[in-house]
N, C-alpha and C positions, 0 to 999 in steps of 0.2 A: 408529470414528469417523474423520471426515474432518478433517485439521488442516493448519495451517500458521502459520509463524511471520510476525510483521508488527510495524509501529509504527503508533501513531495520531499525530494531528496536533495534538492539544490542542483545548480546547472552542471556541475563538475562531475558529481558522482552520476547524474542522469546520463551523462554523455558517456562515462566509461560503461554504464550499463547497457548503452545503445550499442557500444563497439562489442561488448560481451555478447550480446544477443547475436550480432552478426556472426561472431565465430562460431556459436552453437548452432545457428541457422543451418550451417553446412552440414551438420550431422542429420538433420531432419527438416528438410524444406517444406514438407507436407504438413507440418503443424500449423496451428494458428497461433502466431507470435504476437506478443504484446507490442503495440506502438511505442515508439519512445516517448512520444508526447503523453502516453497514458501510464508511464511509470509513476507508481504512488503506493503508499501503505494504505489501505482500507482500515478505518477504525470502526466505523459502524454504518452498516448497509440499511438505508430506510426503504427502499422499494419505491412503489409507485406513490406519489404524494401529490395532492391539489396544489397547484401553483398560489392558490390563496392562502395557503399555511405558510410561505416563505417568511412573511414577517414574524411568525411565531418561532420558527427555526432560528432567524437571525436574533430575536431577542433571548433565546435561550442560549446560543452559542458565543456570542459577542462577550458576554462576561468571563469566558474561559481564558481570552488572552492574556490578561494581567496576572493571571494565577500561574502561569507557565512559562518558564524561561526558555529560549531557544537551546537545542541540544544537538549531539553529533551521533549520528549512525554511520555503520559500515556494512559492506555488502561482501561476502566471501563464501564459496562453497554453496551447499544446496541439497537438493533431492527431488523426490518425486511423491505424488499422493495418488493412490489408486491401487488397484491389484500389482503385486510385485512383478509379474510378467507383461502385464499391458497397463501401465499407469495413465492416468488422465491428465494430471497437471505437473509441469515442471516449476521448481520454485528455487529461489536464491535464498540464503540464510541472512538474517538481518542481526547485526552486532553492534556493539557500542553501548551508548546510553539507553540500553531498552527499558530499564526502570522508569526513565522520564516518558518514553513512549507509552509504557503500559498505564502510567499514572494520567497522561492525557486522555487515553482511550477510555479509562474508567470515568474520568470526569465528563466526556462527552456522553458516555452511556448514561450517567445519572442525570445530566441536564436534559437529555432527550426522552428519558423514561416517562415523566409525567404527561408528554406530548403522545405517548402510545408507541413510542419505538423502543423495541427490546434487543439487546444483544443476541446473536446466534449462539455464542459459545460461552460457557461458563467462565473459561479464563483466555484471555487474549494472548495468542502466539504470533509475533510478527514474522511475516515472510513475505518476499516480493514474487509475486506470480510472473513468470517469463513465457511460458507458453500452455496451450491446451491441445489435447487430441482432437481431431475433427470427428474421429470415430466414436460412437457412443460407448464402446467396449473398451476404449482406451487404445494406446499404440505404443508397441514395443520400441519404436525409435526414441522415445523420451528416454529409454535406458542409456542408449549411448550419450545422450546430452546430459544426463545425470553424472555420467562418468568424467566427461569432459569438464563439467561444472566444479567437480570436487576440487579441483587444483585452481580455479579461478579466485581471484581477489580484486575488487573493483574500487577500493578505496573508501574515503570517507565523504560524508556530505552533511550540510548543516540544516536541520529541520527549524524554520522560524516562522511557520504559519499553519493554521489548521484551515482545510478548505472544504467547502460544501460543493461537491460535483453534480452536475447532471449528466447522466449516461445517455445518450442518443445515437443509434447507428453506429456503435463502437467509437465514438467520439465522446470525450469528457470536456465538459464546459464548466469553468469555476462561476457558482453562482453567488458565493460569499466567501472572502478570504477573512481571517482573524488572525493578525500577528501575535505571535507569542512575544510578550512584553516585559515578564517579570525580570527584574535585574539578576543577571547571573552573579554567583559568588566569586570573588577574586581567586584567579587560579583554577576555577572549575570550567569544565567543557560543556 
């Protein structure tokens, strides 16, 4: 099974992202757009994992919940990845308590490293993937989407759990949910 760890953005922000994607889709209907139920921030991609290892993953990830408090993120603006004239990916910028997000990602990476799972990037940079080019060499239509996205602001969402997802056929199925349970400081968000 193909697995990855992630956080979701709460129902309200996810609904705003869905409406934003529909507005952007008008600029480039030929792209591969993220399904609304698939909106998430990947923390660590695990790849193909033997189902027999799920108990090990659960044992490594469950203790992280009490070490992290829920936090608030927002989504606004964004850009593209890939060649300047033919980008491959459209992404939205993640803002808000990104320090809490980075701390959670680092904790996940440390917890899973002894099981042989390594982070692909030296430093975690949060972004929300919205669409991908279907063409291997990229798609100039993403540029119009990026221009439209520059003025978008989709609000805030509360991150309150770590999720281990299975990816199969473009669908994401939660295999483990770990609530973030550390008490929040008074006045903190």
